[in-house]
N, C-alpha and C positions, 0 to 999 in steps of 0.2 A: 234785860230784854234786848235782843239784838235787832229786832225789826221796828220800823216806825209804824205806828198804828194811826189811821185816819178815820174819824167818824163824822159823817154829815147827818145832822138831825134836821130833816126836812120840816118837821112840825115846829121845832123850836128855833129854826133858822140859825144854827150854829155849826161851825166847822172846828172840830177838836183834833189836834195833832199831838200824839204822845211820843216822846223820844225815849222814854224809859217806862218801867212798870207803874201803872196808875196807882197801885196800892202803896207806893212810896210817897204819895202826895201828903205833905204836912201842912202847907199853907198855899193860899192863892191870893193874887192881888190883881185888881183891874187897872189897866193903864188909861190914860186920857183918850186913847184911840179906840175904846171899847174892845180891847183885847185883854183876855185874862191869862196871866202867867201862873202856871202851877209849879210849885217848887217842892223839893224834898227837904228833909230836916236840916241839911247843910246849906240850904239856900240856892242850890243848883236848879236851874229851870229844867223840868222834865216834861213839860207839856205847855201847849198854847191853845187857847180857845178864842175863835173869832166870832164875835156876836153879830147878829143881823146879817149873816151870810146867806146870799141868794145867788146861785149860779146864773150866768147870763143865758144859758140854754137848758132845756129839759134833759138833754142827753150829755150833760157835763161829765167829764171823767177826770180821774186823778192821774197825772203823769209824774213819775218820779225819775229823776236823772241824777246819777251819782258821778261826781267829777273829782279829779285828784286821786291820790293814792291813799289807801288806808294806813293807819298807824301800825 
C-alpha cells in the first residue's frame, strides 16, 4: 500500500491510521496511553488506532504534510 489511510469513526470515537495494507495485520496490542498498535507477522507496525478520539471542532479536517526526501 503506497498511501496512508485514515479512518475517523464518529460513533466509536476512534481514529485509525493505516501505514500498510490492513489485511496484513497479524497482531495488535494496546499501549498504556489507549493507543492500539497493529502489527504484521514480522512485528512491524502497520497501523495505529487512537481510542476516545474526539475532534475539537465539528469541521475538523486531516492535514498531511510530507517532509524530507523519499528513499
